[in-house]
C-alpha positions as CSV (number, residue, x, y, z in Angstrom):
1,M,7.9,0.8,13.6
2,S,9.3,0.4,17.1
3,L,12.5,1.9,18.6
4,A,14.3,-1.3,19.1
5,D,13.0,-1.6,15.0
6,T,14.7,1.5,14.1
7,A,17.6,1.0,16.5
8,S,18.3,-2.4,14.9
9,K,18.8,-0.6,11.7
10,I,21.4,1.1,12.3
11,D,24.5,-0.6,11.3
12,H,27.1,0.5,13.7
13,L,25.9,-0.1,17.1
14,S,26.5,-3.6,19.0
15,D,23.7,-5.1,20.8
16,E,25.2,-3.2,23.4
17,Q,25.2,0.6,22.5
18,R,21.2,-0.7,20.6
19,E,20.2,-1.0,23.9
20,C,21.6,2.3,26.1
21,L,20.3,3.9,23.1
22,E,17.0,2.7,23.3
23,N,17.1,3.3,27.2
24,C,18.1,6.5,26.6
25,F,15.0,7.1,25.1
26,E,12.7,5.6,27.3
27,A,14.6,7.5,29.8
28,A,13.8,10.8,28.2
29,E,10.3,10.3,27.5
30,V,9.7,9.2,31.4
31,C,11.3,11.9,33.1
32,E,9.1,14.5,30.4
33,W,6.2,12.3,32.0
34,C,7.3,12.8,35.8
35,A,8.3,16.2,35.6
36,D,5.0,17.2,34.0
37,E,3.2,14.8,36.7
38,C,5.4,16.8,39.5
39,I,4.1,19.9,38.9
40,D,0.8,19.1,39.7
41,E,1.6,17.3,43.2
42,G,2.7,21.5,44.2
43,E,5.7,22.0,46.7
44,G,8.4,20.2,47.2
45,M,8.8,19.0,43.7
46,E,11.0,21.4,42.2
47,K,13.8,19.5,42.9
48,C,12.5,16.3,41.1
49,I,11.2,18.4,38.4
50,R,14.4,19.7,37.3
51,L,16.4,16.7,37.9
52,C,13.3,15.1,35.1
53,R,14.0,17.6,32.3
54,D,17.9,17.4,33.0
55,V,18.0,13.8,32.5
56,A,15.6,14.0,29.3
57,D,17.3,16.6,27.5
58,V,20.7,14.4,28.0
59,A,19.6,11.2,27.6
60,S,17.8,12.3,24.4
61,L,21.3,14.2,23.6
62,H,22.9,10.6,23.9
63,A,20.8,8.4,21.9
64,R,21.6,10.9,18.9
65,F,25.0,10.8,19.7
66,M,25.1,7.4,19.8
67,A,23.4,7.2,16.2
68,R,25.7,9.4,14.2
69,N,28.4,7.9,15.7
70,S,29.9,10.6,17.7
71,N,33.5,10.5,19.1
72,Y,30.9,12.6,21.7
73,S,28.9,9.6,22.7
74,T,31.6,7.9,25.7
75,G,31.9,11.2,27.2
76,L,28.4,11.7,27.6
77,A,27.4,8.4,28.4
78,E,29.5,9.5,31.5
79,V,26.9,12.6,31.9
80,C,23.8,11.0,31.5
81,A,24.7,8.0,34.2
82,G,25.7,10.7,36.3
83,V,22.1,12.5,35.9
84,C,20.2,9.1,35.5
85,E,21.7,8.1,39.1
86,E,20.3,11.7,40.9
87,C,17.2,11.8,39.7
88,A,16.8,8.0,40.5
89,E,17.8,9.3,44.1
90,E,15.4,12.6,44.2
91,C,12.2,10.4,42.6
92,E,13.1,7.5,45.1
93,R,12.0,9.5,47.9
94,H,8.5,10.8,46.3
95,D,6.0,7.7,46.9
96,H,4.3,9.2,43.5
97,D,3.9,6.2,41.4
98,H,5.3,8.2,38.8
99,C,8.1,8.9,40.8
100,Q,8.6,5.6,41.7
101,A,8.4,4.3,38.0
102,C,10.9,7.2,36.5
103,A,13.3,6.0,39.2
104,E,13.2,2.6,38.2
105,V,14.0,3.9,34.2
106,V,16.7,6.5,34.7
107,R,18.4,3.6,36.9
108,E,18.3,1.0,34.2
109,C,19.5,3.8,31.9
110,A,22.3,5.0,34.5
111,E,23.6,1.3,34.0
112,S,23.6,0.6,30.4
113,C,25.5,4.8,30.4
114,R,27.8,3.5,32.9
115,N,28.5,0.3,30.6
116,M,29.2,2.6,27.8
117,A,30.8,4.7,29.7
118,G,33.6,2.0,30.2
119,A,33.8,0.3,27.2
């Protein structure tokens, strides 16, 4: 079963929340991959690695909070959006394919989290 199939079964989620949940899990996955790849790139990648790890943790936590309908999900959405934006800016500074892919995904996550925080 795909993540979208699973998210569609969570009754309390709106379509916007489902999209945000999916974007958060995707951001967590791509950031784990990017951080791992950055380790092999050598010096100068420390900030990218740290931010990717931060996004992976915060985005997966936010998705879990949405899934369980936590009252703290909205506040965490704002934190997640901020971390994603900073990570995207850092990843965009690097020419590596994994960094560019990561930047694109975390920008989408930041946007959906901003929408959640404003809702």
